[in-house]
C-alpha positions as CSV (number, residue, x, y, z in Angstrom):
1,M,133.8,109.5,104.5
2,D,131.2,108.7,101.8
3,Y,128.1,106.7,102.6
4,I,128.1,103.1,101.5
5,T,124.6,102.0,100.3
6,I,123.3,98.5,100.8
7,A,120.2,97.2,98.9
8,V,118.5,94.6,100.9
9,A,115.6,92.2,100.0
10,K,112.5,93.1,102.0
11,G,111.2,90.6,104.5
12,R,113.0,87.9,106.4
13,I,116.4,88.7,104.8
14,A,116.1,92.4,105.8
15,N,115.1,91.5,109.3
16,I,118.1,89.2,109.8
17,T,120.5,91.6,108.1
18,I,119.5,94.6,110.3
19,K,119.8,92.4,113.4
20,K,123.3,91.3,112.5
21,L,124.5,94.8,111.7
22,E,123.0,96.0,115.0
23,E,125.0,93.3,116.8
24,N,128.1,95.2,115.5
25,G,126.9,98.5,117.0
26,L,125.2,100.0,114.1
27,I,121.9,101.8,114.8
28,F,118.9,101.9,112.6
29,S,116.5,103.1,115.3
30,D,113.5,103.7,113.1
31,F,113.6,100.3,111.3
32,K,111.0,98.5,113.4
33,N,107.3,99.3,112.7
34,S,108.3,101.7,110.0
35,R,107.1,101.9,106.4
36,K,110.2,103.7,105.3
37,L,112.4,102.3,102.6
38,I,115.7,104.0,103.5
39,F,117.5,103.8,106.8
40,E,120.8,105.4,107.8
41,D,123.4,105.0,110.5
42,D,125.2,108.4,110.5
43,N,128.2,107.2,112.6
44,S,129.2,104.4,110.3
45,K,127.9,106.2,107.2
46,I,125.9,103.2,106.1
47,K,122.6,103.5,104.2
48,I,120.1,100.6,103.9
49,I,117.5,100.7,101.1
50,L,114.8,98.1,101.1
51,V,113.7,96.7,97.7
52,K,112.0,93.7,96.2
53,A,114.3,90.7,96.0
54,D,114.3,90.6,92.2
55,D,115.3,94.2,92.1
56,V,118.4,94.0,94.4
57,P,120.9,92.9,91.6
58,I,119.6,95.7,89.3
59,Y,120.1,98.4,92.0
60,V,123.6,97.1,92.6
61,E,124.5,96.7,88.9
62,Y,123.5,100.2,88.0
63,G,125.1,101.8,91.0
64,A,122.1,102.9,93.1
65,A,123.7,100.6,95.8
66,D,127.3,99.8,96.4
67,I,126.5,96.3,97.7
68,G,123.3,94.2,98.0
69,I,122.0,91.3,100.1
70,V,119.8,88.8,98.3
71,G,119.1,85.1,98.0
72,K,121.2,82.9,95.7
73,D,117.9,81.9,94.0
74,T,117.5,85.5,92.7
75,L,121.1,85.6,91.4
76,L,120.7,82.3,89.6
77,E,117.5,83.4,88.0
78,T,118.7,86.9,86.9
79,D,121.7,87.7,84.8
80,C,123.0,90.9,86.3
81,D,126.6,92.0,86.0
82,V,127.7,92.1,89.7
83,Y,130.3,90.4,91.9
84,E,129.1,87.8,94.3
85,I,131.6,88.1,97.2
86,F,130.3,86.4,100.3
87,D,127.9,83.6,101.4
88,L,126.1,85.1,104.4
89,G,124.8,81.7,105.4
90,Y,121.3,82.7,106.5
91,G,118.0,82.2,104.6
92,K,119.0,78.7,103.8
93,C,116.9,76.5,101.6
94,R,117.4,74.6,98.4
95,F,116.2,74.3,94.8
96,A,114.5,71.0,94.2
97,I,112.5,69.0,91.6
98,A,109.3,67.6,93.0
99,S,106.2,65.7,91.7
100,L,103.4,63.5,92.8
101,K,104.3,60.4,94.7
102,D,103.3,58.1,91.9
103,F,105.1,60.0,89.1
104,E,107.3,57.8,87.0
105,Y,109.9,59.4,84.8
106,K,110.6,57.8,81.5
107,K,114.0,58.6,80.1
108,G,113.9,60.5,76.8
109,K,110.3,61.7,77.4
110,K,109.9,65.4,77.2
111,L,109.1,66.7,80.7
112,R,106.7,69.6,81.3
113,V,108.1,71.6,84.2
114,A,106.2,74.3,86.1
115,T,108.3,76.8,88.0
116,K,108.7,80.4,89.1
117,Y,112.3,80.1,88.1
118,P,112.4,79.3,84.3
119,N,116.0,80.2,83.8
120,V,117.2,78.0,86.7
121,A,115.0,75.1,85.5
122,K,116.1,75.5,81.8
123,D,119.8,75.7,82.7
124,Y,119.6,72.6,84.9
125,F,117.8,70.4,82.4
126,N,119.9,71.6,79.5
127,K,123.1,70.6,81.4
128,K,121.5,67.1,81.8
129,K,120.5,67.1,78.1
130,E,117.0,66.3,79.0
131,P,114.2,67.7,76.8
132,V,111.7,69.9,78.7
133,E,108.9,72.3,78.2
134,I,109.0,75.1,80.8
135,L,105.7,76.6,82.2
136,K,106.4,80.0,84.0
137,L,103.9,80.3,86.9
138,N,103.6,83.2,89.4
139,G,101.5,81.5,92.0
140,S,101.6,78.2,93.9
141,V,103.5,75.9,91.6
142,E,102.6,72.9,93.8
143,L,99.2,72.9,92.1
144,A,100.5,72.3,88.6
145,P,101.2,68.5,88.8
146,I,98.0,68.0,90.9
147,V,95.8,69.5,88.2
148,G,97.8,67.8,85.4
149,I,99.4,70.8,83.6
150,S,102.9,69.7,84.5
151,D,104.9,66.5,85.2
152,V,107.2,68.1,87.8
153,I,108.0,71.4,89.5
154,V,111.2,73.2,90.2
155,D,110.9,75.3,93.3
156,I,112.6,76.6,96.5
157,V,112.2,74.2,99.4
158,E,112.9,75.0,103.0
159,T,111.3,72.3,105.2
160,G,109.3,70.4,102.6
161,T,106.1,70.8,104.6
162,T,104.1,72.5,101.8
163,L,105.1,69.7,99.4
164,K,104.1,67.0,101.8
165,E,100.7,68.6,102.6
166,N,100.0,68.7,98.8
167,G,101.0,65.1,98.2
168,L,104.3,65.9,96.5
169,V,107.8,64.5,97.1
170,I,111.3,65.7,96.2
171,L,112.7,63.7,93.3
172,E,116.0,65.5,93.1
173,E,117.9,68.4,94.7
174,I,119.5,71.0,92.4
175,C,121.6,73.2,94.7
176,P,121.6,74.8,98.1
177,V,120.5,78.5,98.4
178,S,121.3,81.1,101.0
179,A,121.7,84.9,101.3
180,R,124.6,86.3,99.4
181,L,126.4,89.7,99.5
182,I,127.0,91.1,96.1
183,S,128.9,94.2,94.9
184,N,128.7,96.8,92.2
185,K,131.9,96.3,90.2
186,A,133.0,100.0,90.3
187,S,132.3,100.1,94.1
188,Y,134.3,97.0,94.6
189,K,137.4,98.8,93.3
190,S,136.8,102.2,94.9
191,K,135.3,101.1,98.3
192,S,136.8,97.6,98.8
193,D,138.1,98.4,102.3
194,R,134.6,99.5,103.5
195,I,132.9,96.6,101.8
196,Y,135.1,94.1,103.6
197,E,134.5,95.9,106.9
198,I,130.9,95.0,106.4
199,V,131.8,91.5,105.4
200,D,133.7,91.2,108.6
201,C,130.6,92.4,110.6
202,F,128.7,89.4,109.2
203,R,131.5,87.0,109.6
204,R,131.9,87.8,113.3
205,H,128.3,87.0,114.0
206,M,127.7,83.9,111.9
207,N,125.9,81.2,113.7
208,E,127.6,77.8,114.0
209,N,125.1,76.4,111.5
210,D,125.7,79.1,109.0
211,I,127.6,78.4,105.8
212,C,130.8,80.3,105.3
């Protein structure tokens, strides 16, 4: 039986993913306290590779991994040719538009939007037919409206604490976000049985608050 390779976003998603797989009897004994990037379970013939979140869809699209686990935010921002096959339900948060408490939106006025997710922001405002200028930032976007370089921000929000501590409020929610399982298109055809065995592993151990 050939190995099936899973590209997983480093950090919280990787920790939850490994835990859920271990609940199904898989063993990645050297995962904890290791700087390794590749882990294998020889019995199940499953290989995990840890990569940056933005790179997961690329590894999957080009066949370095059969499947991948990454946040919906990354999938919305990138334009990779993969299948999205399952909502894993963990890593839940949401895309939202936020600004200072006293911000007043004037219909028809061109908004300046600061964000780490320019494609998500552009697509959302285009669908609403609202004119915007997108500022791509890599750091803390909450700072942009405070110092006056943007009217609003588009960002990932989990609890809203960071916004509140910086005097910002949510104006509008765009969409929910959670971890998704994606597949290489060729692998989906040639290894579909094995892929859905892994899907079943996650489904069996979904928490009652997970989305399905």
